[in-house]
N, C-alpha and C positions, 0 to 999 in steps of 0.2 A: 468400254463397259459392256456393250452388246456382244463384242467378240469374246470377252471373258465368259459371259453367260452361255454362249454357244459352245465353247470348249467344255464348260462344266456339264452341259446337257449331253454332249457326246460321251464324256467319261461315264456319266450316270447310265446312259443307254448301254454302254459296253458292260458295266457291272450287272445291270438288270438282265441283259441277254445271256451273259455268262452263267449267272445263277439259274436262269430258266433252262439253260442247256443241261445243267446238272439235275434239275428237278423233274423235267418232263422227258418222256420216252415211252417205248412200248411196255416197259416194266415199271409199275408204280412203286416208288420208294418213299416212305413217309419222311417228312422234313426232319423230325428229330433224329432219325437214323442217318440221314445224310450229314447232319451236323456232327454226329458222333464219329462217323467214318472220316470226315475231313479233319476233325480236331485230334483224333487219336491215330496212332500208327496202325497200319493195316493188320499187324499181327495180333492186336488186342481187340479188334472189333467183333470177334466171335461171340461176345456176350450179347449182342443185339440179335433178336430173332431173325434168322436168315442172314446174319451179319456177313458171313463169308461170301455168300452170293452177291449181296448188295455191294460189299466192298470191291469185289471183282468187277462189277458193272461200273461203279464210279471210277475206280483207278485205272481200269484197263480199257474202258470205252468212252465214257462221257467226258472225263477230264482231258484225255488226249485229243478227242474230237474238238472240244471247245478251244483248247490252246492252239491246235492246228488251224482251225477256222480263223481265230483272231490274228495269228501271225500271217497266214496266207492272204487274208483279206487286206490287211495293212500293206503287205508287200506288193500285191497286185495294184492297189490304188496308187501307191507312190510311183510304181513303174509306169502306170498310165499317165500320170501327171507329167513325168519326165518326158515321155514320148510326145505328148501334146505340146509341151513347151519347146522341145528341140526342133520339131517340125512345124510349129505354129499352126497345127491342124486339129480342130475339135473332134475329128473322127479317128484320130490316132489312138492306139491302145497298145497294151503289152505284146500283142501278137502281130503288130503291124509289120515288123521286120522279118517275120518268118521264124523267129527263135522258138516259139512254142511248136510250130510245124516241124522244126528240126528235132525237137524232143519227141514228137509223135513219130517221126520217121525212125529215130533210134529205137523206140519201143517196137515199132512195126517190124524192123529188121530182125529183132531178137525173138519177138513173140510169133510172128507169122512164118518165120523160117525154121523155128525150132522143131515143129512137128514134121515139116517136109524133109529137113536134112537129118535131124537127130532121131526122129521117130517117136519122141516123147514131147507132148505139149507142155509148154512152160507153165501153164496154169495149174498143172498137177504137182508142181514141185514145191508148193506152199511158200514158206518163208524165203527159200533160196530163189524161187521164181520172182517174188516181190523185189528182192535185192537186185536181181538181174535186170528187171524192168527199170528200177530207179537209176542204176548205173548207165543203162542204155539211154535213158531220157536225158541225163546230164551230159553224156558224151555227144548225143545228137544236138542238143541245144548249144553247147559250147562250141561245137564245130561250126554251126551256122553263125553264131555270134562272132567267132574269130574271122569268118569270111566278111561279115558286115563291117567289123572294125577295120579290116584291111581295105575294104571299098571306101569307107568313110574318110580314110586318110588320103584318098586319091581322087575323090569326087568333091567338087566345090558346092554343088547345088544340093540342098536338102530334099528337094522334090525328086531329083534323080535317084538319090539314095533310097527314098521311100518307095519308088517304083521298083528298084532292084530288090528290095526286101519283099515286096508283094510277089514279084516273079519267083523268088526263092521259095516262098510259101506255096505257090501253085505247083512248082516243080516237085517239092516234097510230097504234096498231096497226090500228084500223078504217080510217083513211085509207089506210094502206099496203096493206091488203087490197083496197080499191077500186082503187088504182093498179095493183096486180098484175093485177086482172081485165081492165083495159083495155090492158095492155102486151103487147109481143111476147115470145116465148120467150127470145130472146137477152138482152134487158134484164133479165128476171126471173132468168135464170141468173146474170148478173153481180151482181145484188143479193143473191141467195142465197149466192153464194160470199163476198161481203163480210161477210154476216151470220154466217158460220161462225167468224169470228175468225181472225187469223193474226199471228204476230210476224215473218213473213218479208217482208211488203210494205213495211217501213221500211228504207231503205238510203240510202247516200250522204249528201247534204246534209240530207235529211229526217231521217235517223237522228241526225245531229249536233244539229239543231234540237230534236228530240224529247228527247234526253238532256239538253240544256241546260235546256229548259223544266222537266223533271222534277227536275233538280238544284236548281232554284230553288224550285219549288212544294213539294217534300217537306220541306225545312228550314222553310219558312214555316208549313206545317201543324203543325210541332212547337211553334210559339208558342202554340197553342190548348190545350196540355196542362192548364194550370191551369183554364181555362174549362171544359173537359170534365170535370175532376174535380169542379168545383162543380155542374155539371149533373147528375151522378150522384146528388147528395145530395137531389134533388127541388127543384121550383120554389120552394116556400115557404121552405125552409132556405137555398137559394142566394140568394133575394131578400133575406133577412135579413142575409146576409153582404155585401150590396152589389152583387150581380151583376144587371145589366140582362138579364133573361131573353130578351126578344125580340131584342135586339142580339146577345147571345151565340149564340142559335140561328141567327140569320141569318148570322153569321160562319162558323159550323161548316158550315152547308149550302152557303155560297158556296165554302168551301175544298174540300169534298167534290165539289161540282158541277163546279168547274173541273178537278179531277183526272180525273173521269169523262169530261168533254167532250174533253179533250186525248187521253186514252188511247183512247177510242172512235173518235175521228177518225183516229188513226194505225193502230190495230190491229183495229178493228171491235169489236162488243160481246163482250167476254170475260166469261163468266159464272162463277159459283161461287166464285172466289178471294176476292172482297170479302165474301161471306157467311160463308165457312167459316174463313178464316185467323184472324180475331179470336178465334173460339172455341178454335182450336188454341193461340194465344198465351196465352189465359187459363188453359187447362188445363196448359200447359207451365210457366208462371211462377206460377200460383196466386195471382194478385193482380188487383185491379181498379184499381190506381193507374196512371194514364195516363203517368206519368213512366217507368214500366217498359213498359207495354203498347204505347205508340206505337212506340218503336224495335224492340221485339220483333215486333210485327205487321209492320212495314216489312221486317225481315230475313226473317221467315217467308214473307211474300208473295213476295219476290224468289226465295227458294229453291224454293218450290213451282212458280212460273212457269217457272223454269229446268228443273226436273224434267219438267214437262209438255211443254215445248218439246223436250226431249231425247227423250222417248218418241214424240212426234209425228213425228220425223224419224229414228227408229232405222233401222239397216241392215235391209233386207228389205222395207221399205215403198216402194212406187213413189210418189215425190213426198212429201207430208206429210199426216198425218191432220189433221182439223179440231181446232183447239186447244180449242174448247168441249167436244167429246166427250171429249178426254183429261183436261181439268180435272175434269170430273165423275166419270169412271171411276177416276181415280187418287185424287182428293181425298175423295170421299164415303165410301168405306170407312175411310179413315184418320181422318176427323173423327168418324164414327160410333163407331169403336173408342175414340177419346179420350174422347168424351162418356159412353160407357157405363162407363168406368173411374172417372169422377168420383163422389165420394161425395155431393155435394150434389144 
Protein backbone atom coordinates (compact mmCIF):
# COMPACT_ATOMS: atom_id res chain seq x y z
CA UNK A 1 0.00 0.00 0.00
CA UNK A 2 2.81 2.40 0.92
CA UNK A 3 4.62 1.62 -2.35
CA UNK A 4 1.45 2.32 -4.32
CA UNK A 5 1.13 5.70 -2.63
CA UNK A 6 4.76 6.47 -3.42
CA UNK A 7 4.19 5.66 -7.10
CA UNK A 8 1.10 7.90 -7.14
CA UNK A 9 3.15 10.68 -5.52
CA UNK A 10 5.89 10.42 -8.15
CA UNK A 11 3.35 10.50 -10.99
CA UNK A 12 1.67 13.56 -9.45
CA UNK A 13 5.05 15.30 -9.12
CA UNK A 14 5.80 14.62 -12.79
CA UNK A 15 2.41 16.09 -13.81
CA UNK A 16 2.88 19.15 -11.56
CA UNK A 17 6.46 19.84 -12.70
CA UNK A 18 5.51 19.32 -16.35
CA UNK A 19 2.67 21.84 -16.07
CA UNK A 20 4.94 24.32 -14.25
CA UNK A 21 7.49 23.96 -17.06
CA UNK A 22 4.78 25.18 -19.43
CA UNK A 23 3.59 27.98 -17.15
CA UNK A 24 6.84 29.52 -15.94
CA UNK A 25 9.63 31.15 -17.91
CA UNK A 26 11.18 34.46 -18.86
CA UNK A 27 7.99 35.34 -20.79
CA UNK A 28 4.75 35.35 -18.79
CA UNK A 29 1.88 33.63 -20.60
CA UNK A 30 -1.59 33.75 -18.99
CA UNK A 31 -3.01 30.35 -18.01
CA UNK A 32 -6.14 30.68 -20.22
CA UNK A 33 -3.91 31.36 -23.23
CA UNK A 34 -1.79 28.28 -22.49
CA UNK A 35 -4.93 26.12 -22.27
CA UNK A 36 -6.16 27.55 -25.57
CA UNK A 37 -2.83 26.87 -27.26
CA UNK A 38 -2.61 23.29 -25.93
CA UNK A 39 -6.22 22.39 -26.75
CA UNK A 40 -6.38 24.03 -30.17
CA UNK A 41 -4.20 23.38 -33.23
CA UNK A 42 -1.39 25.95 -33.58
CA UNK A 43 -2.90 27.32 -36.78
CA UNK A 44 -6.01 28.67 -35.04
CA UNK A 45 -4.45 30.15 -31.90
CA UNK A 46 -4.03 33.50 -33.57
CA UNK A 47 -7.30 34.63 -32.04
CA UNK A 48 -5.60 34.97 -28.65
CA UNK A 49 -3.86 38.29 -28.06
CA UNK A 50 -0.24 37.61 -28.96
CA UNK A 51 -1.37 34.10 -29.81
CA UNK A 52 1.17 33.43 -32.55
CA UNK A 53 4.08 34.45 -30.29
CA UNK A 54 2.73 32.51 -27.32
CA UNK A 55 2.05 29.46 -29.49
CA UNK A 56 5.61 29.54 -30.81
CA UNK A 57 7.01 29.75 -27.26
CA UNK A 58 4.88 26.84 -26.04
CA UNK A 59 5.28 24.46 -29.00
CA UNK A 60 8.83 25.36 -30.05
CA UNK A 61 10.44 25.81 -26.64
CA UNK A 62 8.59 24.80 -23.49
CA UNK A 63 6.90 21.56 -24.60
CA UNK A 64 10.09 20.18 -26.27
CA UNK A 65 12.18 21.13 -23.21
CA UNK A 66 9.75 19.48 -20.81
CA UNK A 67 9.49 16.28 -22.86
CA UNK A 68 13.27 16.14 -23.34
CA UNK A 69 13.90 16.64 -19.61
CA UNK A 70 11.35 13.97 -18.71
CA UNK A 71 12.80 11.36 -21.06
CA UNK A 72 16.45 12.22 -20.42
CA UNK A 73 16.02 12.17 -16.63
CA UNK A 74 14.23 8.82 -16.76
CA UNK A 75 16.88 7.32 -19.05
CA UNK A 76 19.84 8.54 -16.99
CA UNK A 77 18.27 7.29 -13.76
CA UNK A 78 17.62 3.82 -15.21
CA UNK A 79 21.15 3.72 -16.65
CA UNK A 80 22.59 4.63 -13.24
CA UNK A 81 20.61 1.89 -11.51
CA UNK A 82 21.85 -0.64 -14.06
CA UNK A 83 25.48 0.37 -13.50
CA UNK A 84 25.16 0.27 -9.71
CA UNK A 85 23.61 -3.18 -9.93
CA UNK A 86 26.04 -4.77 -12.37
CA UNK A 87 29.07 -3.51 -10.42
CA UNK A 88 27.41 -3.65 -6.97
CA UNK A 89 28.94 -0.23 -6.34
CA UNK A 90 26.86 2.66 -4.93
CA UNK A 91 29.19 5.22 -6.58
CA UNK A 92 28.71 3.81 -10.08
CA UNK A 93 26.84 5.99 -12.55
CA UNK A 94 26.10 6.31 -16.27
CA UNK A 95 29.54 7.82 -16.94
CA UNK A 96 31.51 5.24 -14.98
CA UNK A 97 32.58 3.25 -18.06
CA UNK A 98 33.70 6.30 -20.01
CA UNK A 99 30.80 6.18 -22.47
CA UNK A 100 29.82 9.81 -21.90
CA UNK A 101 33.54 10.69 -22.14
CA UNK A 102 33.55 8.95 -25.52
CA UNK A 103 30.62 11.13 -26.61
CA UNK A 104 32.49 14.21 -25.41
CA UNK A 105 35.58 13.11 -27.34
CA UNK A 106 33.52 12.66 -30.50
CA UNK A 107 32.11 16.18 -30.17
CA UNK A 108 35.57 17.57 -29.35
CA UNK A 109 37.08 16.00 -32.47
CA UNK A 110 34.40 17.61 -34.64
CA UNK A 111 34.04 20.97 -32.88
CA UNK A 112 37.62 21.71 -31.88
CA UNK A 113 39.15 20.58 -35.17
CA UNK A 114 36.58 22.22 -37.45
CA UNK A 115 38.05 25.71 -37.08
CA UNK A 116 41.65 24.54 -37.31
CA UNK A 117 41.25 22.29 -40.36
CA UNK A 118 38.22 23.71 -42.17
CA UNK A 119 38.62 27.35 -41.26
CA UNK A 120 34.94 27.59 -40.26
CA UNK A 121 33.79 27.15 -36.67
CA UNK A 122 31.10 24.49 -36.38
CA UNK A 123 29.14 26.76 -34.03
CA UNK A 124 28.46 29.10 -36.95
CA UNK A 125 26.71 26.45 -39.03
CA UNK A 126 23.47 26.56 -37.02
CA UNK A 127 21.25 23.49 -37.47
CA UNK A 128 23.88 21.68 -39.54
CA UNK A 129 26.39 22.18 -36.74
CA UNK A 130 23.94 20.81 -34.14
CA UNK A 131 23.34 17.71 -36.27
CA UNK A 132 27.09 17.23 -36.72
CA UNK A 133 27.65 17.41 -32.95
CA UNK A 134 24.83 14.90 -32.29
CA UNK A 135 26.22 12.46 -34.85
CA UNK A 136 29.75 12.88 -33.45
CA UNK A 137 28.53 12.29 -29.88
CA UNK A 138 26.69 9.10 -30.86
CA UNK A 139 29.70 7.84 -32.82
CA UNK A 140 32.10 8.52 -29.94
CA UNK A 141 29.81 6.96 -27.32
CA UNK A 142 29.11 3.86 -29.41
CA UNK A 143 32.81 3.41 -30.17
CA UNK A 144 33.69 3.39 -26.46
CA UNK A 145 30.67 1.21 -25.67
CA UNK A 146 31.77 -1.31 -28.29
CA UNK A 147 35.22 -1.41 -26.69
CA UNK A 148 33.70 -1.88 -23.23
CA UNK A 149 31.43 -4.70 -24.43
CA UNK A 150 34.43 -6.39 -26.06
CA UNK A 151 36.40 -6.13 -22.82
CA UNK A 152 33.41 -7.32 -20.75
CA UNK A 153 33.34 -10.59 -22.70
CA UNK A 154 37.01 -11.25 -21.89
CA UNK A 155 37.28 -10.04 -18.30
CA UNK A 156 35.83 -12.05 -15.44
CA UNK A 157 36.07 -9.43 -12.71
CA UNK A 158 33.60 -6.53 -12.58
CA UNK A 159 36.17 -4.47 -10.68
CA UNK A 160 38.70 -4.89 -13.50
CA UNK A 161 36.10 -3.81 -16.05
CA UNK A 162 35.25 -0.81 -13.88
CA UNK A 163 38.90 0.25 -13.69
CA UNK A 164 39.31 -0.14 -17.46
CA UNK A 165 36.24 2.06 -17.99
CA UNK A 166 37.64 4.75 -15.72
CA UNK A 167 40.98 4.61 -17.55
CA UNK A 168 39.18 5.03 -20.90
CA UNK A 169 37.47 8.11 -19.46
CA UNK A 170 40.83 9.59 -18.38
CA UNK A 171 42.33 8.85 -21.80
CA UNK A 172 39.41 10.58 -23.56
CA UNK A 173 39.77 13.62 -21.29
CA UNK A 174 43.50 13.76 -22.00
CA UNK A 175 42.90 13.81 -25.75
CA UNK A 176 40.24 16.50 -25.30
CA UNK A 177 42.75 18.58 -23.31
CA UNK A 178 45.29 18.36 -26.13
CA UNK A 179 42.66 19.37 -28.70
CA UNK A 180 41.68 22.38 -26.57
CA UNK A 181 45.30 23.51 -26.39
CA UNK A 182 45.58 23.69 -30.19
CA UNK A 183 42.09 25.09 -30.87
CA UNK A 184 40.88 28.67 -31.24
CA UNK A 185 38.72 30.42 -28.64
CA UNK A 186 35.48 30.25 -30.61
CA UNK A 187 35.66 26.48 -31.01
CA UNK A 188 36.58 26.00 -27.32
CA UNK A 189 33.61 28.15 -26.26
CA UNK A 190 31.24 26.10 -28.44
CA UNK A 191 32.55 22.87 -26.90
CA UNK A 192 32.33 24.21 -23.34
CA UNK A 193 28.73 25.36 -23.89
CA UNK A 194 27.84 21.88 -25.19
CA UNK A 195 29.53 20.31 -22.16
CA UNK A 196 27.38 22.30 -19.72
CA UNK A 197 24.36 20.21 -20.73
CA UNK A 198 20.98 21.52 -21.81
CA UNK A 199 17.47 20.24 -22.44
CA UNK A 200 16.79 23.25 -24.70
CA UNK A 201 18.81 22.26 -27.76
CA UNK A 202 16.36 19.49 -28.75
CA UNK A 203 13.42 20.76 -30.79
CA UNK A 204 11.28 20.00 -33.84
CA UNK A 205 12.00 16.73 -35.62
CA UNK A 206 14.99 16.09 -33.33
CA UNK A 207 12.69 16.14 -30.29
CA UNK A 208 10.23 13.73 -31.92
CA UNK A 209 13.04 11.31 -32.81
CA UNK A 210 14.57 11.57 -29.32
CA UNK A 211 11.24 10.92 -27.56
CA UNK A 212 10.50 7.98 -29.88
CA UNK A 213 13.93 6.44 -29.24
CA UNK A 214 13.55 6.76 -25.48
CA UNK A 215 9.98 5.43 -25.63
CA UNK A 216 11.43 2.26 -27.18
CA UNK A 217 14.64 1.95 -25.13
CA UNK A 218 13.12 2.48 -21.67
CA UNK A 219 10.55 -0.36 -21.93
CA UNK A 220 13.26 -2.63 -23.38
CA UNK A 221 15.45 -1.91 -20.34
CA UNK A 222 12.62 -3.20 -18.13
CA UNK A 223 13.10 -6.66 -19.67
CA UNK A 224 16.36 -6.94 -17.69
CA UNK A 225 14.63 -6.73 -14.29
CA UNK A 226 14.93 -10.45 -13.55
CA UNK A 227 18.57 -10.52 -14.70
CA UNK A 228 19.45 -7.59 -12.45
CA UNK A 229 17.77 -9.21 -9.45
CA UNK A 230 19.89 -12.31 -10.00
CA UNK A 231 23.08 -10.25 -10.36
CA UNK A 232 22.39 -8.72 -6.93
CA UNK A 233 22.68 -12.17 -5.37
CA UNK A 234 26.34 -12.47 -6.28
CA UNK A 235 28.08 -14.23 -9.16
CA UNK A 236 28.33 -17.67 -7.53
CA UNK A 237 24.68 -17.83 -6.46
CA UNK A 238 23.42 -16.42 -9.76
CA UNK A 239 25.53 -18.94 -11.70
CA UNK A 240 24.04 -21.78 -9.64
CA UNK A 241 20.59 -20.52 -10.65
CA UNK A 242 21.56 -20.89 -14.31
CA UNK A 243 22.49 -17.29 -15.16
CA UNK A 244 25.28 -16.73 -17.68
CA UNK A 245 27.16 -14.00 -15.80
CA UNK A 246 29.17 -12.59 -18.69
CA UNK A 247 26.18 -12.55 -21.04
CA UNK A 248 23.97 -10.91 -18.41
CA UNK A 249 26.59 -8.30 -17.56
CA UNK A 250 27.11 -7.51 -21.25
CA UNK A 251 23.36 -7.05 -21.83
CA UNK A 252 22.99 -4.68 -18.86
CA UNK A 253 26.06 -2.65 -19.91
CA UNK A 254 24.77 -2.52 -23.49
CA UNK A 255 21.37 -1.28 -22.33
CA UNK A 256 22.89 1.35 -20.05
CA UNK A 257 25.43 2.43 -22.66
CA UNK A 258 22.88 2.96 -25.43
CA UNK A 259 20.72 5.09 -23.11
CA UNK A 260 23.72 7.24 -22.14
CA UNK A 261 24.89 7.53 -25.76
CA UNK A 262 21.52 8.78 -27.04
CA UNK A 263 20.93 11.19 -24.14
CA UNK A 264 24.46 12.63 -24.28
CA UNK A 265 24.21 13.12 -28.04
CA UNK A 266 21.03 15.16 -27.75
CA UNK A 267 21.44 16.92 -24.39
CA UNK A 268 25.16 16.93 -23.69
CA UNK A 269 26.71 15.25 -20.63
CA UNK A 270 24.08 15.55 -17.87
CA UNK A 271 25.67 14.73 -14.51
CA UNK A 272 24.43 13.65 -11.09
CA UNK A 273 20.92 12.35 -11.97
CA UNK A 274 22.11 8.86 -12.85
CA UNK A 275 24.21 8.60 -9.70
CA UNK A 276 21.76 10.02 -7.17
CA UNK A 277 18.25 9.01 -8.26
CA UNK A 278 18.68 5.24 -7.68
CA UNK A 279 19.63 6.00 -4.05
CA UNK A 280 16.56 8.22 -3.73
CA UNK A 281 14.33 5.44 -5.08
CA UNK A 282 15.83 2.85 -2.71
CA UNK A 283 15.32 5.15 0.28
CA UNK A 284 11.76 6.04 -0.75
CA UNK A 285 10.59 2.48 -1.47
CA UNK A 286 12.91 0.65 0.97
CA UNK A 287 13.51 -2.30 -1.34
CA UNK A 288 16.22 -3.75 -3.55
CA UNK A 289 13.72 -5.59 -5.78
CA UNK A 290 14.19 -4.25 -9.30
CA UNK A 291 10.58 -5.01 -10.15
CA UNK A 292 9.84 -2.00 -7.95
CA UNK A 293 13.11 -0.09 -8.27
CA UNK A 294 13.19 0.14 -12.07
CA UNK A 295 9.84 1.93 -12.53
CA UNK A 296 10.43 3.94 -9.34
CA UNK A 297 13.84 5.11 -10.55
CA UNK A 298 12.42 5.93 -13.99
CA UNK A 299 9.66 8.12 -12.50
CA UNK A 300 11.95 9.77 -9.93
CA UNK A 301 14.53 10.58 -12.61
CA UNK A 302 11.92 12.19 -14.83
CA UNK A 303 10.53 14.25 -11.94
CA UNK A 304 13.97 15.47 -10.81
CA UNK A 305 15.00 16.43 -14.35
CA UNK A 306 11.77 18.41 -14.82
CA UNK A 307 12.42 20.21 -11.52
CA UNK A 308 15.98 21.06 -12.53
CA UNK A 309 14.87 22.32 -15.94
CA UNK A 310 12.23 24.45 -14.22
CA UNK A 311 14.79 26.05 -11.90
CA UNK A 312 17.27 26.59 -14.75
CA UNK A 313 14.80 28.79 -16.63
CA UNK A 314 12.91 30.44 -13.79
CA UNK A 315 11.75 34.04 -14.27
CA UNK A 316 14.49 36.52 -13.36
CA UNK A 317 17.30 34.58 -15.06
CA UNK A 318 18.59 35.91 -18.36
CA UNK A 319 18.51 32.89 -20.64
CA UNK A 320 18.97 29.61 -18.77
CA UNK A 321 21.39 28.32 -16.17
CA UNK A 322 23.57 25.30 -17.03
CA UNK A 323 21.61 22.14 -16.27
CA UNK A 324 24.63 20.40 -14.72
CA UNK A 325 24.96 23.16 -12.12
CA UNK A 326 21.28 22.95 -11.24
CA UNK A 327 21.19 19.15 -10.98
CA UNK A 328 23.99 19.15 -8.42
CA UNK A 329 22.76 22.19 -6.45
CA UNK A 330 19.21 20.86 -6.20
CA UNK A 331 19.82 17.15 -5.97
CA UNK A 332 22.87 16.84 -3.71
CA UNK A 333 21.25 18.25 -0.53
CA UNK A 334 18.10 16.19 -1.10
CA UNK A 335 20.00 12.94 -1.59
CA UNK A 336 22.31 13.68 1.37
CA UNK A 337 19.30 14.28 3.61
CA UNK A 338 17.63 11.06 2.44
CA UNK A 339 20.77 8.99 3.04
CA UNK A 340 21.34 10.48 6.51
CA UNK A 341 17.82 9.46 7.54
CA UNK A 342 18.38 5.84 6.55
CA UNK A 343 18.89 3.45 9.46
CA UNK A 344 21.22 1.08 7.66
